[in-house]
C-alpha positions in Angstrom: -88.9 -30.5 -13.8 -88.7 -26.6 -13.3 -87.2 -28.0 -9.8 -84.3 -30.4 -11.7 -83.5 -27.5 -13.9 -82.7 -24.7 -10.9 -80.8 -27.6 -9.3 -78.4 -27.9 -12.2 -76.7 -24.4 -11.7 -75.9 -25.4 -8.5 -74.5 -28.6 -8.8 -72.0 -27.1 -11.4 -71.0 -24.3 -9.3 -70.2 -26.9 -6.5 -68.4 -29.0 -8.8 -66.1 -25.9 -10.4 -65.3 -25.0 -6.3 -64.3 -28.4 -5.9 -61.8 -28.5 -8.7 -60.4 -25.1 -7.6 -59.5 -26.8 -4.1 -58.0 -29.6 -4.7 -56.5 -27.8 -7.8 -54.9 -25.1 -5.4 -54.0 -27.9 -2.7 -51.9 -30.1 -5.2 -49.9 -26.7 -6.5 -49.1 -26.3 -3.1 -47.7 -29.7 -2.2 -45.9 -29.4 -5.4 -44.0 -26.2 -4.2 -43.7 -27.5 -0.4 -41.9 -30.5 -2.1 -39.4 -28.3 -4.1 -38.9 -26.3 -1.4 -38.3 -28.7 0.7 -35.7 -31.2 -1.5 -34.2 -27.3 -2.3 -33.9 -26.7 1.5 -32.2 -30.3 2.2 -29.8 -29.9 -0.8 -26.3 -28.7 0.7 -23.6 -26.6 -1.1 -20.7 -28.3 -1.8 -17.5 -27.4 0.7 -15.0 -25.2 -1.0 -11.4 -25.3 -0.2 -8.9 -23.3 -2.1 -5.7 -24.9 -4.4 -3.0 -22.1 -4.5 -0.2 -24.5 -6.5 -2.9 -24.4 -9.3 -3.6 -20.4 -8.8 -2.4 -17.0 -9.4 -3.5 -13.5 -8.5 -1.5 -10.1 -8.1 -0.3 -8.1 -6.5 2.7 -9.9 -6.3 1.8 -13.0 -9.3 5.1 -13.0 -11.2 8.6 -13.5 -9.7 11.6 -11.4 -9.7 12.6 -14.2 -12.8 9.0 -13.3 -14.8 8.1 -16.8 -14.0 4.9 -17.4 -12.4 4.8 -20.1 -9.4 3.6 -23.8 -10.0 2.9 -22.2 -14.0 4.9 -22.0 -17.2 4.0 -19.6 -20.0 5.1 -19.7 -23.7 4.7 -17.9 -26.8 4.5 -14.5 -26.4 2.8 -14.4 -22.4 4.2 -11.9 -20.6 3.7 -12.2 -16.3 4.1 -9.1 -14.5 3.4 -8.5 -10.8 -0.3 -7.6 -11.5 -1.1 -9.6 -14.4 -0.8 -12.0 -17.4 -0.5 -10.4 -20.5 -1.5 -13.3 -22.8 -1.4 -11.6 -26.2 0.2 -7.9 -26.6 -2.3 -5.7 -29.3 -0.3 -6.9 -31.9 -0.9 -8.7 -35.1 -0.3 -12.6 -35.3 0.5 -13.0 -31.5 -0.2 -16.7 -29.5 0.4 -17.3 -25.8 -0.7 -19.2 -23.4 0.1 -20.1 -19.6 -0.3 -23.8 -17.9 -0.1 -25.4 -14.6 3.4 -27.3 -14.0 1.6 -30.4 -12.6 -1.5 -32.5 -13.1 -5.0 -31.3 -11.3 -6.6 -35.1 -9.9 -10.0 -33.3 -8.7 -13.6 -34.7 -9.4 -15.3 -31.7 -8.8 -13.4 -28.3 -9.0 -14.9 -24.7 -9.4 -12.5 -22.0 -11.5 -12.9 -18.4 -11.4 -11.4 -16.6 -13.7 -10.4 -12.5 -14.0 -9.3 -10.9 -17.2 -10.1 -8.0 -20.1 -10.4 -8.0 -23.3 -9.3 -4.5 -24.5 -8.5 -3.0 -28.3 -9.2 0.1 -30.0 -10.8 -0.9 -33.1 -15.2 -1.9 -32.9 -14.3 -5.9 -33.8 -11.0 -7.6 -32.4 -9.8 -10.9 -32.8 -9.0 -13.8 -32.0 -10.2 -14.5 -28.7 -9.2 -16.1 -25.4 -9.8 -19.6 -23.8 -9.8 -21.7 -20.8 -8.5 -25.5 -21.0 -8.3 -28.5 -19.1 -6.9 -31.3 -20.9 -4.8 -34.2 -20.4 -1.6 -32.7 -22.1 -0.6 -29.5 -22.0 -1.8 -27.7 -24.9 1.8 -25.2 -25.5 1.1 -24.0 -28.8 -1.5 -24.2 -31.7 -4.4 -23.0 -33.9 -7.2 -23.3 -31.5 -6.1 -20.1 -29.7 -2.8 -20.2 -29.4 -3.3 -23.7 -28.5 -3.3 -27.4 -29.6 -5.7 -29.0 -31.5 -6.8 -32.0 -31.5 -7.2 -31.7 -27.4 -8.3 -34.5 -25.0 -10.8 -32.2 -22.5 -13.0 -29.5 -22.7 -12.0 -26.1 -23.8 -14.5 -22.8 -22.9 -13.9 -20.3 -26.1 -14.2 -16.8 -25.6 -14.5 -16.1 -29.4 -14.8 -12.1 -30.3 -14.3 -12.3 -34.0 -17.4 -13.4 -36.5 -15.2 -15.7 -39.0 -18.6 -17.2 -40.2 -20.7 -13.2 -40.9 -23.2 -14.6 -38.9 -23.4 -11.6 -36.7 -23.2 -13.9 -33.5 -19.9 -12.9 -31.7 -18.5 -12.3 -29.4 -19.7 -15.3 -28.2 -18.6 -18.3 -25.3 -18.9 -21.6 -26.1 -18.2 -24.9 -24.3 -16.4 -27.3 -26.9 -15.3 -30.9 -26.0 -12.5 -33.1 -27.2 -11.8 -37.0 -27.2 -8.3 -36.4 -29.1 -9.9 -36.7 -32.2 -12.1 -33.9 -33.1 -10.7 -31.3 -35.1 -11.8 -27.6 -34.4 -14.2 -25.4 -37.0 -13.0 -22.2 -37.4 -15.1 -21.7 -40.4 -17.8 -21.8 -38.8 -16.7 -20.6 -35.2 -17.2 -23.8 -33.6 -20.9 -23.3 -33.6 -21.1 -27.3 -34.8 -18.8 -28.6 -32.5 -20.6 -26.7 -29.2 -21.9 -28.2 -26.6 -23.4 -25.4 -24.7 -23.0 -21.4 -25.9 -24.3 -18.0 -25.1 -23.8 -14.6 -26.8 -22.0 -11.8 -24.0 -20.1 -9.0 -25.3 -16.5 -9.1 -23.0 -15.0 -6.6 -24.7 -13.6 -3.0 -23.7 -15.7 -3.3 -20.4 -15.2 -0.7 -17.7 -14.4 -3.1 -15.1 -13.2 -6.9 -15.5 -14.8 -9.7 -16.8 -15.1 -12.4 -14.1 -16.3 -16.3 -15.4 -16.8 -19.2 -13.0 -16.8 -22.3 -14.4 -18.3 -25.0 -12.0 -17.7 -28.9 -12.6 -20.0 -31.2 -10.0 -21.2 -33.9 -10.2 -20.7 -34.4 -13.8 -22.6 -31.2 -14.7 -20.7 -27.7 -16.0 -21.6 -24.8 -15.6 -20.8 -20.9 -16.6 -21.4 -18.1 -15.0 -20.4 -14.6 -16.5 -19.9 -11.8 -15.0 -20.1 -8.5 -17.4 -17.7 -6.3 -16.2 -20.8 -3.1 -16.0 -20.2 -3.4 -12.1 -17.6 -3.2 -9.3 -19.5 -6.5 -7.6 -17.7 -9.4 -7.5 -20.7 -11.7 -7.1 -22.8 -10.2 -9.7 -23.0 -13.5 -12.4 -25.4 -14.0 -14.7 -26.6 -17.7 -16.4 -24.1 -18.4 -19.1 -24.8 -21.9 -20.3 -24.9 -25.9 -18.7 -23.8 -29.1 -20.0 -25.2 -32.0 -17.9 -23.9 -35.9 -18.2 -20.7 -34.6 -19.2 -17.8 -36.7 -18.9 -14.1 -35.1 -18.4 -10.4 -36.9 -18.1 -10.1 -37.7 -14.1 -6.6 -35.6 -14.8 -5.3 -32.9 -16.5 -3.7 -29.7 -16.6 -5.6 -25.4 -16.6 -4.6 -23.4 -19.0 -5.3 -20.3 -20.9 -4.4 -18.8 -24.3 -5.1 -16.5 -26.7 -4.4 -15.4 -30.2 -4.8 -12.8 -32.3 -5.4 -12.3 -36.1 -5.8 -9.6 -38.9 -7.0 -7.6 -36.3 -6.1 -7.2 -32.7 -6.9 -7.1 -28.8 -4.7 -6.7 -25.5 -5.8 -10.0 -23.6 -5.0 -9.6 -19.9 -5.6 -11.8 -17.2 -5.5 -10.3 -13.9 -6.0 -13.9 -11.5 -6.8 -17.3 -12.3 -8.6 -19.2 -9.3 -9.3 -23.5 -8.2 -11.3 -24.5 -5.3 -11.5 -28.3 -5.3 -15.1 -29.0 -4.7 -16.3 -32.0 -2.2 -19.6 -33.5 -1.5 -21.5 -32.8 1.4 -20.7 -35.4 4.3 -17.6 -36.5 2.5 -14.3 -35.5 4.3 -12.0 -34.0 1.8 -8.4 -35.6 1.7 -5.7 -34.3 4.1 -3.0 -32.4 2.1 -0.4 -34.8 2.7 -1.7 -37.1 0.4 -1.7 -35.0 -2.7 1.8 -35.4 -2.4 3.0 -38.5 -4.9 5.5 -40.4 -3.1 8.3 -39.4 -5.0 8.2 -36.1 -4.3 8.2 -36.8 -0.2 11.4 -39.3 -0.6 12.8 -36.3 -2.6 11.5 -33.8 0.5 13.1 -36.0 2.9 16.5 -36.4 1.2 16.6 -32.7 1.3 16.3 -32.5 5.0 18.5 -34.9 5.8 21.1 -33.4 3.7 20.5 -30.0 5.4 20.6 -31.5 9.0 24.3 -32.9 7.9 25.7 -29.7 7.1 23.8 -28.3 10.0 25.7 -30.6 12.5 29.1 -30.1 10.9 28.5 -26.2 11.1 27.9 -27.2 14.7 30.9 -28.7 15.1 33.0 -26.6 13.3 31.6 -23.2 15.5 32.4 -25.7 18.8 35.9 -26.1 17.3 36.7 -22.6 16.9 35.2 -21.2 19.9 35.5 -23.6 22.9 34.7 -20.7 25.4 31.3 -20.4 24.6 30.9 -24.6 24.9 28.4 -25.2 27.5 27.0 -21.7 27.7 23.1 -21.2 27.3 22.6 -19.9 24.3 19.8 -18.2 26.0 22.1 -15.9 28.5 23.4 -14.2 25.4 19.8 -12.6 24.3 18.3 -9.7 26.2 15.3 -10.6 28.3 12.0 -8.5 27.7 12.6 -7.1 31.4 15.9 -6.1 30.9 14.9 -4.8 27.5 12.0 -2.4 29.4 15.0 -1.6 31.8 17.8 -0.6 29.3 15.2 1.6 27.3 13.9 3.6 30.5 17.5 4.2 31.6 18.0 5.4 27.9 15.4 8.0 28.5 16.4 9.1 31.2 19.3 9.8 30.0 18.3 12.2 27.3 15.9 13.5 29.5 19.0 14.7 32.1 21.3 16.0 29.2 18.1 17.6 27.3 18.1 19.3 31.2 21.3 20.3 31.0 21.4 22.0 27.8 18.1 24.0 29.1 19.8 24.6 32.3 22.8 26.6 30.3 20.3 28.1 28.2 18.7 29.5 31.4 21.8 30.6 32.9 22.7 32.9 29.8 19.4 34.1 29.9 19.8 35.4 33.6 22.9 37.1 32.6 21.3 39.4 29.4 18.6 40.0 32.1 21.4 41.2 34.9 23.1 43.2 32.5 19.6 44.9 30.9 18.7 45.5 34.6 22.3 47.3 35.1 21.9 49.3 32.1 18.5 50.5 33.0 19.8 51.3 36.4 22.5 53.4 35.7 21.0 55.2 32.9 18.0 56.6 35.8 21.0 57.5 37.7 22.5 59.4 35.2 19.7 61.4 33.8 18.5 61.9 37.7 22.2 63.7 38.2 22.1 65.5 34.9 18.9 67.1 35.4 18.3 70.8 35.7 15.0 70.4 37.7 16.0 67.5 39.4 13.1 65.8 38.3 12.8 63.1 35.4 10.5 63.6 32.6 7.1 61.9 33.5 6.8 59.3 30.2 10.1 58.5 30.4 10.0 57.5 34.1 7.0 56.0 33.2 8.7 53.7 30.5 11.4 52.7 32.6 9.5 51.9 35.8 7.8 49.7 33.6 10.4 48.4 32.1 12.3 47.6 35.5 9.4 46.1 37.0 9.0 43.5 34.2 13.0 42.5 34.3 12.0 41.8 38.1 9.3 40.1 37.5 11.3 37.8 34.4 14.5 37.4 37.0 12.0 35.7 39.7 10.2 33.2 37.3 13.4 32.8 35.7 15.0 31.6 39.3 11.9 29.6 39.8 12.7 27.7 36.4 16.0 27.3 37.8 14.7 25.6 41.1 12.6 23.6 39.3 15.4 21.8 37.0 17.3 20.8 40.3 14.2 19.3 41.2 14.0 17.3 37.9 17.7 16.3 38.2 17.2 15.0 41.9 14.1 12.9 40.3 16.2 11.2 37.2 19.5 10.9 39.7 16.8 9.4 42.8 15.5 6.4 39.8 18.8 5.6 38.1 19.9 5.3 41.8 16.8 2.7 42.7 17.0 0.9 39.1 20.5 0.6 40.0 20.4 -0.7 43.1 17.6 -3.6 42.8 17.6 -4.3 39.1 13.4 -4.0 39.5 10.7 -1.9 39.6 10.2 -1.4 36.1 6.9 0.1 37.0 8.1 2.6 39.5 10.6 3.7 36.9 8.0 4.0 34.1 5.9 6.6 36.5 9.2 8.5 37.5 9.6 8.9 33.6 6.2 10.2 32.4 6.4 12.6 35.9 9.5 14.1 34.1 8.2 14.5 31.4 5.3 16.0 32.2 7.4 18.4 34.1 9.7 19.2 31.2 6.4 20.0 29.0 5.4 22.6 32.0 9.0 23.9 31.9 8.6 24.3 28.5 5.6 26.1 28.2 7.0 28.5 30.9 9.6 29.5 29.4 7.7 30.2 26.0 5.3 32.4 28.4 8.4 34.9 29.0 9.9 34.8 26.0 6.3 36.0 24.6 6.9 38.6 27.8 10.3 39.7 27.6 9.6 40.7 23.8 7.4 44.3 24.5 9.5 45.1 26.8 12.7 44.8 24.6 10.9 46.7 22.2 10.1 49.6 24.5 13.8 50.2 25.5 15.4 51.9 22.6 19.3 52.8 22.6 20.1 56.5 22.8 20.6 58.0 19.2 23.7 59.5 18.2 24.0 63.3 18.6 24.9 64.8 14.5 28.4 64.7 13.6 29.9 68.2 13.0 31.2 69.1 9.8 34.8 68.8 8.7 35.2 70.8 5.5 34.9 75.0 5.4 34.0 77.3 2.4 37.9 78.2 1.9 39.2 75.0 2.4 36.0 73.6 -0.4 37.7 76.8 -2.4 41.1 76.1 -2.3 39.9 72.7 -3.1 38.5 73.5 -6.3 41.3 76.2 -7.9 44.2 73.1 -6.7 41.7 70.7 -8.7 41.5 73.1 -11.8 45.5 74.0 -12.2 46.2 70.0 -12.2 43.8 69.4 -15.0 45.2 72.0 -17.5 48.5 71.4 -16.6 47.4 67.7 -17.7 46.0 69.0 -21.3 49.0 70.7 -21.7 51.4 67.8 -20.8 48.9 65.6 -23.1 49.3 68.5 -26.4 53.4 67.9 -26.1 53.3 64.9 -26.4 51.6 64.3 -29.4 53.1 67.2 -31.2 56.5 65.5 -30.6 54.7 62.3 -31.8 53.7 64.1 -35.2 57.3 64.5 -36.2 58.2 61.0 -36.8 55.7 60.9 -39.2 
């Protein structure tokens, strides 16, 4: 009896251990199956549809219209965005695609801003996919009783339940009237509470319809990351029309917000393993025939213009058109020759400037030598002042060095001119050797830079010499006015002044006799 009682705890422990192991193996197998299913499920193929999309920076044309879209009401397209409604009361506006969309699966990415001064806004913005264009109406600026689906960004709390701003998904078969009083909550297939007003960055919404499932993802606009989406709502087994128009509308009421749409991008989704249809299959047969007719008319007009041109210019007939244009090699040779001609002109100008500098230096040397000779003959002791002699010697040696350097530069200019002449002669003789011509062009360019540096160095060295050499001081001029002449001038001036006073008094006395 005691043995049986001792064996019971051991049996229970074994049962518990086996239960734990079986449970662990079961969970691991379920996790492996889920992971395999997730890895085996491939993402759909996305293709961008530009005819059903718009974005900046060149969103609108010069006439104010959006390519492939129409806008109605108070909508204002600009280069960067479409302002559906301004922050004024009782405004309505919308934009709609011109052509119908016939995609089984699609994905739309909308970037927008809703901004206003008040703590609350109105009424909101809506994204549509309907069988007809709801250009005007009471539901966020679009028509009521639509046939399709609408995703509403409602910013005003009509029912007073403090459940706004909110995002709702509402479907309609064309017979349902939207419930404004309850903010559409009684008709919503899916909803989530998200504040999309006055955000630091644009708000982004991604609406995906794939395999009869509608999913709404939201980027709240708190970060600049475009892929920072959060799950909002999901509607399974949703049937929408196979063809329809995409649209965006907005409206304001007693309160007002700016509703701006920055971009609308539409993508066609194709299931893995299925090839997307070619773009030509999307064009209707009527449009193809219209385009073909326009092309034929254009081709006929072009042929007529060709015949008229040949009649007016019979000399041009039979000549190949390619001969009328410049080839790549001809253009390179012409550019090299033009560059050499410009260098030749610059060298000539520098040569003239060097000739002027040489003349000035020779004149300075002659003036200094003449001054030295004069001072040598006029000196009483027969010797010059030691300081002045040293300064004059320094100036003379400097000028001689400058003359020597200028002569060397002049010789280098002559060599450059010879190189340019040789290169031009080779180019004109053969018309080939483009690489050698370019090499000569680069060598001459480097030589010019060296000459320019040498000239600047000479100018800097020449400035101190100009500062040392000074013009002779003008001797003081003797005074031309002596004391006797000054006294005579004062006496004559006084006599004339008294005579003028007497004459003036006589005139005044004679004038008083008549009164």
